C-alpha positions in Angstrom: 77.7 102.9 99.5 79.6 105.9 98.5 80.9 105.7 94.9 83.9 107.6 93.4 85.4 107.6 89.8 89.1 107.4 89.5 90.4 108.7 86.2 93.7 107.5 84.9 95.7 108.6 82.0 97.9 105.5 81.8 97.1 101.9 80.7 96.6 100.7 84.3 97.0 101.7 88.0 98.1 99.2 90.7 95.6 98.4 93.4 97.7 99.7 96.2 98.4 103.0 94.4 94.6 103.5 93.7 93.8 103.1 97.4 96.5 105.7 98.3 95.4 108.0 95.4 91.7 107.8 96.3 92.5 108.6 99.9 91.1 105.3 101.1 94.5 104.3 102.7 96.7 106.9 104.4 100.0 105.2 103.4 101.3 102.4 101.2 101.6 100.3 104.3 98.0 100.8 105.1 97.1 99.7 101.6 99.3 96.7 101.8 97.7 95.5 105.0 94.1 96.1 103.8 94.8 94.1 100.7 96.6 91.3 102.4 93.9 90.9 105.0 91.3 90.4 102.3 89.4 93.6 103.0 89.5 94.8 99.4 87.4 93.5 96.5 88.0 94.0 92.8 85.1 93.4 90.4 83.1 91.7 93.2 85.9 89.2 94.3 88.3 89.5 97.2 91.7 90.3 96.0 94.9 89.9 98.0 97.4 91.0 95.3 98.3 94.6 96.1 100.1 95.0 92.8 97.1 93.9 90.7 96.8 96.0 87.6 93.5 97.9 87.3 92.3 99.0 84.0 89.3 101.1 82.9 86.1 99.4 83.8 87.4 97.7 86.9 85.7 98.5 90.2 87.3 98.3 93.7 85.4 98.2 97.0 87.0 99.0 100.3 85.8 100.5 103.6 82.2 101.0 102.5 83.4 102.9 99.4 83.3 101.9 95.8 85.8 103.1 93.1 85.3 102.9 89.4 88.4 103.1 87.3 87.9 105.1 84.0 90.3 106.4 81.4 90.8 110.1 81.3 89.9 111.6 78.0 
């Protein structure tokens, strides 16, 4: 599984925004559908809340890719 680190400089990033930012979803609509259809997992559990707040240390899996959220120093 391909792994990618996503660095944020804010307290959190919303799940749908992370998918768009990482290039895993082409549009916000694509991200919304993927999350609502249960195709995305956060910290190993399926997540259907597209507005879920992700903080440093959280991991997201979608489409055979894994994203690790870290705080930008």
